[in-house]
PyMOL Python script that loads the backbone (N, CA, C, O; Angstrom):
from pymol import cmd

cmd.read_pdbstr("""\
ATOM      1  N   MET A   1     250.453  67.401 227.688  1.00  0.00           N
ATOM      2  CA  MET A   1     251.120  68.212 226.683  1.00  0.00           C
ATOM      3  C   MET A   1     251.607  67.300 225.555  1.00  0.00           C
ATOM      4  O   MET A   1     252.190  66.243 225.798  1.00  0.00           O
ATOM      5  N   SER A   2     251.359  67.727 224.334  1.00  0.00           N
ATOM      6  CA  SER A   2     251.786  66.908 223.202  1.00  0.00           C
ATOM      7  C   SER A   2     253.111  67.427 222.637  1.00  0.00           C
ATOM      8  O   SER A   2     253.383  68.626 222.707  1.00  0.00           O
ATOM      9  N   PRO A   3     253.928  66.547 222.085  1.00  0.00           N
ATOM     10  CA  PRO A   3     255.212  66.977 221.522  1.00  0.00           C
ATOM     11  C   PRO A   3     254.998  67.793 220.243  1.00  0.00           C
ATOM     12  O   PRO A   3     253.928  67.749 219.636  1.00  0.00           O
ATOM     13  N   TYR A   4     255.995  68.509 219.863  1.00  0.00           N
ATOM     14  CA  TYR A   4     255.927  69.312 218.652  1.00  0.00           C
ATOM     15  C   TYR A   4     257.178  69.062 217.811  1.00  0.00           C
ATOM     16  O   TYR A   4     258.185  68.568 218.317  1.00  0.00           O
ATOM     17  N   ALA A   5     257.108  69.396 216.566  1.00  0.00           N
ATOM     18  CA  ALA A   5     258.258  69.292 215.663  1.00  0.00           C
ATOM     19  C   ALA A   5     258.820  70.692 215.454  1.00  0.00           C
ATOM     20  O   ALA A   5     258.134  71.577 214.942  1.00  0.00           O
ATOM     21  N   ALA A   6     260.053  70.883 215.846  1.00  0.00           N
ATOM     22  CA  ALA A   6     260.689  72.192 215.701  1.00  0.00           C
ATOM     23  C   ALA A   6     260.952  72.477 214.225  1.00  0.00           C
ATOM     24  O   ALA A   6     261.318  71.582 213.464  1.00  0.00           O
ATOM     25  N   LEU A   7     260.758  73.739 213.833  1.00  0.00           N
ATOM     26  CA  LEU A   7     261.047  74.147 212.469  1.00  0.00           C
ATOM     27  C   LEU A   7     262.528  74.471 212.348  1.00  0.00           C
ATOM     28  O   LEU A   7     263.085  75.196 213.171  1.00  0.00           O
ATOM     29  N   VAL A   8     263.147  73.935 211.331  1.00  0.00           N
ATOM     30  CA  VAL A   8     264.564  74.193 211.076  1.00  0.00           C
ATOM     31  C   VAL A   8     264.640  75.310 210.037  1.00  0.00           C
ATOM     32  O   VAL A   8     263.970  75.231 209.007  1.00  0.00           O
ATOM     33  N   PRO A   9     265.435  76.343 210.282  1.00  0.00           N
ATOM     34  CA  PRO A   9     265.537  77.426 209.296  1.00  0.00           C
ATOM     35  C   PRO A   9     265.968  76.898 207.930  1.00  0.00           C
ATOM     36  O   PRO A   9     266.865  76.061 207.840  1.00  0.00           O
ATOM     37  N   ALA A  10     265.329  77.387 206.866  1.00  0.00           N
ATOM     38  CA  ALA A  10     265.654  76.955 205.512  1.00  0.00           C
ATOM     39  C   ALA A  10     266.924  77.631 204.991  1.00  0.00           C
ATOM     40  O   ALA A  10     267.570  77.123 204.074  1.00  0.00           O
ATOM     41  N   VAL A  11     267.278  78.775 205.578  1.00  0.00           N
ATOM     42  CA  VAL A  11     268.456  79.523 205.155  1.00  0.00           C
ATOM     43  C   VAL A  11     269.419  79.589 206.338  1.00  0.00           C
ATOM     44  O   VAL A  11     269.009  79.939 207.445  1.00  0.00           O
ATOM     45  N   PRO A  12     270.698  79.258 206.121  1.00  0.00           N
ATOM     46  CA  PRO A  12     271.669  79.379 207.216  1.00  0.00           C
ATOM     47  C   PRO A  12     271.719  80.817 207.737  1.00  0.00           C
ATOM     48  O   PRO A  12     271.666  81.767 206.956  1.00  0.00           O
ATOM     49  N   LEU A  13     271.821  80.968 209.035  1.00  0.00           N
ATOM     50  CA  LEU A  13     271.803  82.301 209.640  1.00  0.00           C
ATOM     51  C   LEU A  13     272.987  83.157 209.221  1.00  0.00           C
ATOM     52  O   LEU A  13     272.886  84.384 209.227  1.00  0.00           O
ATOM     53  N   ASP A  14     274.103  82.544 208.860  1.00  0.00           N
ATOM     54  CA  ASP A  14     275.276  83.324 208.463  1.00  0.00           C
ATOM     55  C   ASP A  14     275.354  83.549 206.951  1.00  0.00           C
ATOM     56  O   ASP A  14     276.306  84.169 206.476  1.00  0.00           O
ATOM     57  N   GLU A  15     274.386  83.066 206.196  1.00  0.00           N
ATOM     58  CA  GLU A  15     274.428  83.215 204.749  1.00  0.00           C
ATOM     59  C   GLU A  15     274.165  84.651 204.307  1.00  0.00           C
ATOM     60  O   GLU A  15     274.725  85.084 203.300  1.00  0.00           O
ATOM     61  N   ARG A  16     273.351  85.387 205.012  1.00  0.00           N
ATOM     62  CA  ARG A  16     272.988  86.734 204.606  1.00  0.00           C
ATOM     63  C   ARG A  16     274.097  87.755 204.850  1.00  0.00           C
ATOM     64  O   ARG A  16     274.146  88.782 204.172  1.00  0.00           O
ATOM     65  N   ASN A  17     274.966  87.499 205.782  1.00  0.00           N
ATOM     66  CA  ASN A  17     276.023  88.454 206.083  1.00  0.00           C
ATOM     67  C   ASN A  17     277.339  87.701 206.331  1.00  0.00           C
ATOM     68  O   ASN A  17     277.826  87.652 207.460  1.00  0.00           O
ATOM     69  N   PRO A  18     277.913  87.114 205.262  1.00  0.00           N
ATOM     70  CA  PRO A  18     279.183  86.401 205.445  1.00  0.00           C
ATOM     71  C   PRO A  18     280.256  87.315 206.021  1.00  0.00           C
ATOM     72  O   PRO A  18     280.185  88.535 205.874  1.00  0.00           O
ATOM     73  N   ALA A  19     281.228  86.735 206.663  1.00  0.00           N
ATOM     74  CA  ALA A  19     282.212  87.484 207.453  1.00  0.00           C
ATOM     75  C   ALA A  19     283.032  88.510 206.679  1.00  0.00           C
ATOM     76  O   ALA A  19     283.395  89.538 207.250  1.00  0.00           O
ATOM     77  N   GLU A  20     283.332  88.281 205.438  1.00  0.00           N
ATOM     78  CA  GLU A  20     284.238  89.192 204.729  1.00  0.00           C
ATOM     79  C   GLU A  20     283.562  90.069 203.683  1.00  0.00           C
ATOM     80  O   GLU A  20     284.216  90.512 202.739  1.00  0.00           O
ATOM     81  N   THR A  21     282.277  90.324 203.830  1.00  0.00           N
ATOM     82  CA  THR A  21     281.586  91.226 202.909  1.00  0.00           C
ATOM     83  C   THR A  21     281.708  92.669 203.401  1.00  0.00           C
ATOM     84  O   THR A  21     282.088  92.921 204.544  1.00  0.00           O
ATOM     85  N   ALA A  22     281.380  93.600 202.522  1.00  0.00           N
ATOM     86  CA  ALA A  22     281.418  95.020 202.911  1.00  0.00           C
ATOM     87  C   ALA A  22     280.447  95.283 204.056  1.00  0.00           C
ATOM     88  O   ALA A  22     280.759  96.046 204.970  1.00  0.00           O
ATOM     89  N   ALA A  23     279.269  94.655 204.015  1.00  0.00           N
ATOM     90  CA  ALA A  23     278.278  94.861 205.079  1.00  0.00           C
ATOM     91  C   ALA A  23     278.793  94.337 206.416  1.00  0.00           C
ATOM     92  O   ALA A  23     278.544  94.949 207.455  1.00  0.00           O
ATOM     93  N   ALA A  24     279.497  93.228 206.404  1.00  0.00           N
ATOM     94  CA  ALA A  24     280.047  92.686 207.652  1.00  0.00           C
ATOM     95  C   ALA A  24     281.103  93.622 208.218  1.00  0.00           C
ATOM     96  O   ALA A  24     281.162  93.839 209.429  1.00  0.00           O
ATOM     97  N   ARG A  25     281.934  94.174 207.347  1.00  0.00           N
ATOM     98  CA  ARG A  25     282.958  95.123 207.829  1.00  0.00           C
ATOM     99  C   ARG A  25     282.300  96.374 208.405  1.00  0.00           C
ATOM    100  O   ARG A  25     282.740  96.892 209.431  1.00  0.00           O
ATOM    101  N   GLU A  26     281.248  96.859 207.747  1.00  0.00           N
ATOM    102  CA  GLU A  26     280.536  98.036 208.255  1.00  0.00           C
ATOM    103  C   GLU A  26     279.851  97.719 209.584  1.00  0.00           C
ATOM    104  O   GLU A  26     279.830  98.560 210.483  1.00  0.00           O
ATOM    105  N   THR A  27     279.298  96.533 209.715  1.00  0.00           N
ATOM    106  CA  THR A  27     278.613  96.136 210.942  1.00  0.00           C
ATOM    107  C   THR A  27     279.568  96.145 212.127  1.00  0.00           C
ATOM    108  O   THR A  27     279.169  96.484 213.241  1.00  0.00           O
ATOM    109  N   ARG A  28     280.810  95.782 211.902  1.00  0.00           N
ATOM    110  CA  ARG A  28     281.805  95.787 212.991  1.00  0.00           C
ATOM    111  C   ARG A  28     282.047  97.185 213.544  1.00  0.00           C
ATOM    112  O   ARG A  28     282.507  97.328 214.676  1.00  0.00           O
ATOM    113  N   ARG A  29     281.744  98.216 212.764  1.00  0.00           N
ATOM    114  CA  ARG A  29     281.922  99.592 213.236  1.00  0.00           C
ATOM    115  C   ARG A  29     280.819 100.034 214.177  1.00  0.00           C
ATOM    116  O   ARG A  29     280.963 101.049 214.859  1.00  0.00           O
ATOM    117  N   LEU A  30     279.719  99.295 214.230  1.00  0.00           N
ATOM    118  CA  LEU A  30     278.575  99.682 215.067  1.00  0.00           C
ATOM    119  C   LEU A  30     278.774  99.257 216.517  1.00  0.00           C
ATOM    120  O   LEU A  30     279.335  98.197 216.797  1.00  0.00           O
ATOM    121  N   ASP A  31     278.312 100.091 217.422  1.00  0.00           N
ATOM    122  CA  ASP A  31     278.292  99.748 218.838  1.00  0.00           C
ATOM    123  C   ASP A  31     276.949  99.092 219.122  1.00  0.00           C
ATOM    124  O   ASP A  31     275.941  99.783 219.272  1.00  0.00           O
ATOM    125  N   LEU A  32     276.927  97.767 219.198  1.00  0.00           N
ATOM    126  CA  LEU A  32     275.689  97.037 219.428  1.00  0.00           C
ATOM    127  C   LEU A  32     275.596  96.526 220.860  1.00  0.00           C
ATOM    128  O   LEU A  32     274.912  95.538 221.130  1.00  0.00           O
ATOM    129  N   SER A  33     276.281  97.196 221.771  1.00  0.00           N
ATOM    130  CA  SER A  33     276.255  96.785 223.178  1.00  0.00           C
ATOM    131  C   SER A  33     274.956  97.216 223.871  1.00  0.00           C
ATOM    132  O   SER A  33     274.629  96.720 224.949  1.00  0.00           O
ATOM    133  N   ARG A  34     274.217  98.146 223.242  1.00  0.00           N
ATOM    134  CA  ARG A  34     272.928  98.588 223.778  1.00  0.00           C
ATOM    135  C   ARG A  34     271.852  98.353 222.724  1.00  0.00           C
ATOM    136  O   ARG A  34     272.149  97.921 221.610  1.00  0.00           O
ATOM    137  N   GLU A  35     270.608  98.638 223.076  1.00  0.00           N
ATOM    138  CA  GLU A  35     269.478  98.386 222.186  1.00  0.00           C
ATOM    139  C   GLU A  35     269.520  99.246 220.928  1.00  0.00           C
ATOM    140  O   GLU A  35     269.285  98.737 219.832  1.00  0.00           O
ATOM    141  N   ASP A  36     269.810 100.518 221.061  1.00  0.00           N
ATOM    142  CA  ASP A  36     269.802 101.433 219.928  1.00  0.00           C
ATOM    143  C   ASP A  36     271.229 101.657 219.439  1.00  0.00           C
ATOM    144  O   ASP A  36     272.115 101.981 220.230  1.00  0.00           O
ATOM    145  N   PRO A  37     271.454 101.484 218.124  1.00  0.00           N
ATOM    146  CA  PRO A  37     272.810 101.700 217.612  1.00  0.00           C
ATOM    147  C   PRO A  37     273.190 103.172 217.676  1.00  0.00           C
ATOM    148  O   PRO A  37     272.342 104.050 217.518  1.00  0.00           O
ATOM    149  N   GLY A  38     274.464 103.432 217.906  1.00  0.00           N
ATOM    150  CA  GLY A  38     274.937 104.809 217.968  1.00  0.00           C
ATOM    151  C   GLY A  38     274.827 105.502 216.618  1.00  0.00           C
ATOM    152  O   GLY A  38     274.481 106.682 216.560  1.00  0.00           O
ATOM    153  N   ASN A  39     275.112 104.793 215.538  1.00  0.00           N
ATOM    154  CA  ASN A  39     275.041 105.364 214.206  1.00  0.00           C
ATOM    155  C   ASN A  39     273.836 104.758 213.492  1.00  0.00           C
ATOM    156  O   ASN A  39     273.968 103.786 212.749  1.00  0.00           O
ATOM    157  N   GLU A  40     272.679 105.332 213.721  1.00  0.00           N
ATOM    158  CA  GLU A  40     271.427 104.785 213.200  1.00  0.00           C
ATOM    159  C   GLU A  40     271.395 104.773 211.676  1.00  0.00           C
ATOM    160  O   GLU A  40     270.873 103.834 211.075  1.00  0.00           O
ATOM    161  N   ASP A  41     271.953 105.814 211.043  1.00  0.00           N
ATOM    162  CA  ASP A  41     271.950 105.880 209.587  1.00  0.00           C
ATOM    163  C   ASP A  41     272.769 104.734 208.995  1.00  0.00           C
ATOM    164  O   ASP A  41     272.320 104.086 208.049  1.00  0.00           O
ATOM    165  N   LEU A  42     273.945 104.476 209.525  1.00  0.00           N
ATOM    166  CA  LEU A  42     274.776 103.373 209.048  1.00  0.00           C
ATOM    167  C   LEU A  42     274.065 102.049 209.257  1.00  0.00           C
ATOM    168  O   LEU A  42     274.070 101.198 208.367  1.00  0.00           O
ATOM    169  N   PHE A  43     273.458 101.863 210.408  1.00  0.00           N
ATOM    170  CA  PHE A  43     272.723 100.638 210.712  1.00  0.00           C
ATOM    171  C   PHE A  43     271.596 100.416 209.699  1.00  0.00           C
ATOM    172  O   PHE A  43     271.426  99.307 209.194  1.00  0.00           O
ATOM    173  N   ASN A  44     270.830 101.462 209.403  1.00  0.00           N
ATOM    174  CA  ASN A  44     269.738 101.359 208.442  1.00  0.00           C
ATOM    175  C   ASN A  44     270.240 101.052 207.034  1.00  0.00           C
ATOM    176  O   ASN A  44     269.617 100.279 206.307  1.00  0.00           O
ATOM    177  N   ARG A  45     271.354 101.652 206.651  1.00  0.00           N
ATOM    178  CA  ARG A  45     271.922 101.388 205.326  1.00  0.00           C
ATOM    179  C   ARG A  45     272.398  99.943 205.201  1.00  0.00           C
ATOM    180  O   ARG A  45     272.221  99.324 204.152  1.00  0.00           O
ATOM    181  N   ILE A  46     272.993  99.407 206.246  1.00  0.00           N
ATOM    182  CA  ILE A  46     273.432  98.013 206.242  1.00  0.00           C
ATOM    183  C   ILE A  46     272.224  97.094 206.113  1.00  0.00           C
ATOM    184  O   ILE A  46     272.229  96.167 205.303  1.00  0.00           O
ATOM    185  N   LEU A  47     271.195  97.347 206.905  1.00  0.00           N
ATOM    186  CA  LEU A  47     269.981  96.531 206.832  1.00  0.00           C
ATOM    187  C   LEU A  47     269.352  96.602 205.439  1.00  0.00           C
ATOM    188  O   LEU A  47     268.958  95.576 204.884  1.00  0.00           O
ATOM    189  N   TRP A  48     269.258  97.796 204.879  1.00  0.00           N
ATOM    190  CA  TRP A  48     268.670  97.962 203.555  1.00  0.00           C
ATOM    191  C   TRP A  48     269.446  97.133 202.527  1.00  0.00           C
ATOM    192  O   TRP A  48     268.853  96.411 201.726  1.00  0.00           O
ATOM    193  N   SER A  49     270.758  97.245 202.559  1.00  0.00           N
ATOM    194  CA  SER A  49     271.593  96.523 201.606  1.00  0.00           C
ATOM    195  C   SER A  49     271.438  95.010 201.744  1.00  0.00           C
ATOM    196  O   SER A  49     271.393  94.293 200.744  1.00  0.00           O
ATOM    197  N   MET A  50     271.359  94.532 202.971  1.00  0.00           N
ATOM    198  CA  MET A  50     271.252  93.092 203.191  1.00  0.00           C
ATOM    199  C   MET A  50     269.860  92.565 202.824  1.00  0.00           C
ATOM    200  O   MET A  50     269.738  91.422 202.384  1.00  0.00           O
ATOM    201  N   ILE A  51     268.824  93.364 202.993  1.00  0.00           N
ATOM    202  CA  ILE A  51     267.464  92.912 202.707  1.00  0.00           C
ATOM    203  C   ILE A  51     267.092  93.147 201.240  1.00  0.00           C
ATOM    204  O   ILE A  51     266.537  92.260 200.592  1.00  0.00           O
ATOM    205  N   LYS A  52     267.391  94.319 200.725  1.00  0.00           N
ATOM    206  CA  LYS A  52     266.976  94.684 199.373  1.00  0.00           C
ATOM    207  C   LYS A  52     268.030  94.376 198.310  1.00  0.00           C
ATOM    208  O   LYS A  52     267.705  94.272 197.127  1.00  0.00           O
ATOM    209  N   GLY A  53     269.291  94.229 198.727  1.00  0.00           N
ATOM    210  CA  GLY A  53     270.367  93.973 197.778  1.00  0.00           C
ATOM    211  C   GLY A  53     271.092  95.252 197.421  1.00  0.00           C
ATOM    212  O   GLY A  53     270.547  96.344 197.580  1.00  0.00           O
ATOM    213  N   PRO A  54     272.313  95.126 196.941  1.00  0.00           N
ATOM    214  CA  PRO A  54     273.127  96.314 196.648  1.00  0.00           C
ATOM    215  C   PRO A  54     272.653  97.105 195.421  1.00  0.00           C
ATOM    216  O   PRO A  54     272.999  98.279 195.283  1.00  0.00           O
ATOM    217  N   ALA A  55     271.877  96.492 194.538  1.00  0.00           N
ATOM    218  CA  ALA A  55     271.437  97.190 193.327  1.00  0.00           C
ATOM    219  C   ALA A  55     270.292  98.166 193.589  1.00  0.00           C
ATOM    220  O   ALA A  55     270.067  99.080 192.796  1.00  0.00           O
ATOM    221  N   ARG A  56     269.582  97.986 194.671  1.00  0.00           N
ATOM    222  CA  ARG A  56     268.441  98.854 194.980  1.00  0.00           C
ATOM    223  C   ARG A  56     268.929 100.053 195.789  1.00  0.00           C
ATOM    224  O   ARG A  56     269.473  99.866 196.877  1.00  0.00           O
ATOM    225  N   PRO A  57     268.751 101.276 195.293  1.00  0.00           N
ATOM    226  CA  PRO A  57     269.281 102.448 196.001  1.00  0.00           C
ATOM    227  C   PRO A  57     268.579 102.686 197.335  1.00  0.00           C
ATOM    228  O   PRO A  57     267.376 102.467 197.480  1.00  0.00           O
ATOM    229  N   TYR A  58     269.366 103.137 198.294  1.00  0.00           N
ATOM    230  CA  TYR A  58     268.844 103.470 199.617  1.00  0.00           C
ATOM    231  C   TYR A  58     267.940 104.694 199.497  1.00  0.00           C
ATOM    232  O   TYR A  58     268.340 105.690 198.895  1.00  0.00           O
ATOM    233  N   PRO A  59     266.721 104.643 200.061  1.00  0.00           N
ATOM    234  CA  PRO A  59     265.778 105.749 199.875  1.00  0.00           C
ATOM    235  C   PRO A  59     266.091 106.998 200.685  1.00  0.00           C
ATOM    236  O   PRO A  59     265.491 108.046 200.444  1.00  0.00           O
ATOM    237  N   GLY A  60     267.002 106.918 201.627  1.00  0.00           N
ATOM    238  CA  GLY A  60     267.310 108.071 202.453  1.00  0.00           C
ATOM    239  C   GLY A  60     266.451 108.098 203.694  1.00  0.00           C
ATOM    240  O   GLY A  60     265.613 107.222 203.909  1.00  0.00           O
ATOM    241  N   THR A  61     266.666 109.104 204.500  1.00  0.00           N
ATOM    242  CA  THR A  61     265.896 109.213 205.737  1.00  0.00           C
ATOM    243  C   THR A  61     264.796 110.248 205.574  1.00  0.00           C
ATOM    244  O   THR A  61     264.948 111.238 204.858  1.00  0.00           O
ATOM    245  N   ARG A  62     263.713 110.002 206.240  1.00  0.00           N
ATOM    246  CA  ARG A  62     262.596 110.952 206.279  1.00  0.00           C
ATOM    247  C   ARG A  62     262.232 111.167 207.727  1.00  0.00           C
ATOM    248  O   ARG A  62     261.977 110.215 208.464  1.00  0.00           O
ATOM    249  N   ARG A  63     262.211 112.394 208.123  1.00  0.00           N
ATOM    250  CA  ARG A  63     261.887 112.712 209.512  1.00  0.00           C
ATOM    251  C   ARG A  63     260.755 113.721 209.540  1.00  0.00           C
ATOM    252  O   ARG A  63     260.678 114.624 208.707  1.00  0.00           O
ATOM    253  N   LEU A  64     259.886 113.549 210.510  1.00  0.00           N
ATOM    254  CA  LEU A  64     258.787 114.485 210.714  1.00  0.00           C
ATOM    255  C   LEU A  64     259.099 115.383 211.896  1.00  0.00           C
ATOM    256  O   LEU A  64     259.803 114.990 212.826  1.00  0.00           O
ATOM    257  N   ALA A  65     258.569 116.583 211.847  1.00  0.00           N
ATOM    258  CA  ALA A  65     258.663 117.452 213.011  1.00  0.00           C
ATOM    259  C   ALA A  65     257.900 116.788 214.154  1.00  0.00           C
ATOM    260  O   ALA A  65     257.054 115.925 213.916  1.00  0.00           O
ATOM    261  N   LEU A  66     258.184 117.173 215.359  1.00  0.00           N
ATOM    262  CA  LEU A  66     257.615 116.532 216.543  1.00  0.00           C
ATOM    263  C   LEU A  66     256.103 116.351 216.468  1.00  0.00           C
ATOM    264  O   LEU A  66     255.594 115.272 216.771  1.00  0.00           O
ATOM    265  N   PHE A  67     255.385 117.391 216.070  1.00  0.00           N
ATOM    266  CA  PHE A  67     253.931 117.326 216.061  1.00  0.00           C
ATOM    267  C   PHE A  67     253.347 117.093 214.659  1.00  0.00           C
ATOM    268  O   PHE A  67     252.127 117.040 214.506  1.00  0.00           O
ATOM    269  N   GLU A  68     254.190 116.956 213.649  1.00  0.00           N
ATOM    270  CA  GLU A  68     253.714 116.784 212.277  1.00  0.00           C
ATOM    271  C   GLU A  68     252.862 115.526 212.125  1.00  0.00           C
ATOM    272  O   GLU A  68     251.865 115.550 211.404  1.00  0.00           O
ATOM    273  N   GLY A  69     253.221 114.456 212.770  1.00  0.00           N
ATOM    274  CA  GLY A  69     252.485 113.217 212.667  1.00  0.00           C
ATOM    275  C   GLY A  69     251.147 113.241 213.391  1.00  0.00           C
ATOM    276  O   GLY A  69     250.345 112.326 213.203  1.00  0.00           O
ATOM    277  N   ARG A  70     250.877 114.247 214.209  1.00  0.00           N
ATOM    278  CA  ARG A  70     249.643 114.309 215.003  1.00  0.00           C
ATOM    279  C   ARG A  70     248.600 115.225 214.365  1.00  0.00           C
ATOM    280  O   ARG A  70     247.547 115.459 214.958  1.00  0.00           O
ATOM    281  N   ARG A  71     248.870 115.742 213.177  1.00  0.00           N
ATOM    282  CA  ARG A  71     247.901 116.624 212.530  1.00  0.00           C
ATOM    283  C   ARG A  71     246.625 115.880 212.197  1.00  0.00           C
ATOM    284  O   ARG A  71     246.645 114.680 211.924  1.00  0.00           O
ATOM    285  N   ASP A  72     245.514 116.603 212.220  1.00  0.00           N
ATOM    286  CA  ASP A  72     244.217 116.007 211.840  1.00  0.00           C
ATOM    287  C   ASP A  72     243.852 116.393 210.443  1.00  0.00           C
ATOM    288  O   ASP A  72     242.801 115.991 209.946  1.00  0.00           O
TER     289      ASP A  72
END
""", "prot")
cmd.dss("prot")
cmd.show_as("cartoon", "prot")
cmd.util.cbc("prot")
cmd.orient("prot")
């Protein structure tokens, strides 16, 4: 087995969500003790804001009826 060089992240892991931002305060309201968050809409809005930035409006939710996605 040959050795490898580990990649070091170029961006600090805490840079995207510093402790005292609005997104960090909102994140504290989420129950993340299980895989799926209890408030999925809030979770998605936090992710959108952190990835796209606060200037880009949240597109909203889109849901399909149970069998709508299976149409031919």
